N, C-alpha and C positions, 0 to 999 in steps of 0.2 A: 043439681047438687049445690048446696049452700057452702060458700067459702068460709073457712074458719077465721075468726077474729085474731089478729096477731097479738102476742102479749104486749103490754105497755112499754117495755124496754125496747122491743123491736120497732114499735110505732115511732117512738122518739128518735131512733137511729135513722128511720126512713125520712122523717121530717128534716133532720139536720142535713142529710145528703141532698134532699130536693132543695133546700135553702141555699146550699153551697153552690149547686148547679145554677140556680137562678141568679146569684151574685155574679158568677163568671159570665153568664150570658149578657147580663146588664152592662158589665164593664166592657165587654167586646163591642156591644152596640154603641156605647159611648165613644170609644176609640175610633170606630168607623165613621161616626157623625162628625167628630172633630177633624178627622183626616179629610173627609169630603169637603167640609167647610173651608179648610185651609187651602185646598187645591183650587176652589172656586174663587176665593177672595185674594189669592196671591197675585202680585203684578206679573205681567208677561215677561219673558226673558228680555234683557236689554238688546236693542237693535243698534246701539251705538257702533260707529265704525263706518267704513266706506261702502256706500250702497252700490248696487250694480249699475254701471253706466253703460249705455249703448255703445258698442264699439263701432268705429268708423272703419274704412277700408285700410288694409295694410296693418303694420305693427307700430304702435305708438311708442316712440322713443323721445319725442320732443315735448309733448304736452299730455301729461297723464290726467285722468278724470278728476273731478272735484270731490271733496269730502262731503259736501251737501250740494243740493240743487242751487245753481247760481241765479237767485231771484232777488228782487228788491235791492237792498243795499249791500248784499253779500256778493262777493266775486272771489272765487278761489283759484284764479289763474294769474299768470303774469300778463298784464295788459301791454301788448306790444304796439298796436296801431288800430284805429286812429286816435283813440282816447287814452289818456294817461290815468284816468280814475273814473269811478262810478259817478262822481260829482260832475265831471265834464260831460259824460254821456247824458246825465239828467239835464244839464243846462242846454244841451242840444235839443233834447225832447221838448223843453219848456219854451225856449226862445226861438228855435227854428222850425222844429216839427217835421214830420214827413212830407208835408206839402210846401215846405218852405226851402231853406238853404240846404244843399247836399242831401237830397232824398235818397241817394244811393246807399246811405247808411243802413237802409232797411233791406238791401239786396245783398245777400251773402256772396253771390258770385262777383258782383261789381266791386264790393269791398276787397275781396281777395285779389282781383285783378289790379285795382289801384295800389294796393299794398305792394304787389309784385313789380309793377312798372314804375311807380312814382317814389315809393319809400326805398325799396331795394334797388331800384334803377335798372332792373332786367327788362328793358324795353322790347327785346326780342321774344320774350315769353308773353305772347299777346293773345292767347286763346284760352277760354274757359272750356275745358274738356268735359267736366262732369260736376254736378252739385248734388250732394247727398245730405239731406237734412233729417235730423231726428230730434224733435222737440226744440229745446233751446240751443242745440248744437248743430254745426254743419261742417262738412268736409268738402273742400272745393279743389278739384284737380285743375291746376293751371299748366299750360304747355305751349306748344308751337307745332306747325306743320313741318314734317321732315321733307327732304328733297323729293320724296315720292308722293307728297301730298297727304300723308297719313298723320293724324294727330299724335304727338308724343307727349306724355306727361312729364313735366319737369319736377313737380312737387305736389303734394296733397296738404293743403293748408287747413288747419283746424281753427274754426271760429266759434264763438259763443256769444249769445245775446248779453249785453251789459245793461244792468238796470231792470226795471219792472215795467209791466204794462205791455200793451200790444204794439207800442211804437219803440220798444227797446232796440237800440242800434247793435249791429254786429261788431265784434271785436276780434281781431286776429290774435291768437294766443300761442301758436306753435305750428308744427307740422308733423304729419304722420310719415315715418321714414322707413325705407326698406333698403335699397341698394346704396344709399348715401345717408349716413346718420351721424348725429351728434350725441354723444353719451357723456361727455365731460366738458364742462361741469354739469352735474345733474340739473334737471329742469327745476326752476323756482328756488334755487339755493343762493346763498350769499357768496360773493366772490370779492377778491382783493387783487389789485394789480401786482405783478402781471398775471393775466388769466391764461391758465393751461386749458386749451381747447383740443378735444380729440374725439374720435369715433371710429367708424368702420366705412369701407367703401368696396364695392364690387365693380370691376371694369378693367379696361386695358388702357395704359398710357394716360391715366387721369392726371389732371393738373388742378389741385385744390387751391382756392383762394378763400381766406377767412376775413370777415370784417365784423366789427362790433359797432352797433348803431345805438344812438340815443334819440328819442323822439323829438326833442327840442333842438337838436343840432343838425345843420345841413350837411356836414361832412362826418364821415366815420370817426369815432373816438379811438379806434384801434384797427390795425390791418396786419395781415401776414400772408405770406405765399409769393409765388406759387409753390406748391408742395407736390412733388412727383409721387404718385401712388398707383396701385393697381393690384389685382388679384381677386380672390373670392372671399368677401367679408374681411379684407385686410385692415388692420388697425392703422390709424394715422394720428398724429398729435403734434402740436406746436404751442409755443408761448407767445401770447399777444400782449404787448404793452398798451395801456389805455391812458389817454391824456385828459386829466381833469374831468372824469366822467361821473364821479360819485358826489352825493348820493343820487341814484336814479335807477329805473328799470332799464336793462340793456337787452337789446336783441342781437344774438349771435347768429350769423349766417355763413354757411359754407357752400361754395358752388364749384362745379366743374363743367368743362365743355371743351370745344375746339375741334370736335370731330365733324359734326354737321351744323353746329350752331355754337355761338359764343358762350351761351349758358344752356346746358343740356339737362342738368339736374341741380337742385339746391335743397337745402334743409335749414330750418330755423329753430331756435329755442330761446327761452327767456330766463334771465337771472336778474338779481339785483345786487347793487353794491352800496356800501355805506362809508 
């Protein structure tokens, strides 16, 4: 059967409809192409902010993680000991080196032990119980043997490599605190004398002693205590006067003991004054 030829008016109407459909399809294809191009060429979402930092043992209340990886000239912690700056650490790398003067700078455990015994003066805390290292950071548990000969952890010190390269030395930057903690002043904040120092403690018949140290001074620039404390996560607080300590980075240390050893637990944090 032969189809009938539509009249001229019908043919023009059909042509117009087909043309309109073609225009719509072309526009849709163009939009899809532009959208796809925009998705492929647009920059990725911003990753600014604090990246994930491997957590050490316990709960950190003394030294939080950095905003970026501490390499090269960048250092995002309070430098407590043994160097006051990246420049000092670099000078040791250049002038002494790992095979020269004080090679223990490359040993996180030895650095933590020297800090505890020589800088803090806790000579009875004479044991490295555990060293946990993750990349450029380390957590060193220092302690002592109790009367039963079992190792007791007095503190978990947080260390970070200062400077760049394979011979970057270790720097103590704070502690990871659990049953004895410093929360005031917050880590790496600016302080003004007198300094209000506080935190929490868990224990019975505790006697807290607080000292504020400055790296280039032989004696503490501030002291307070003993403070009677005890309970389960009980708050403690005291005001400490500091003597001609500013400007500088300051180490705040709180310690308790007297049951089986002179110093049984301690915590440290870092602040700066101007």
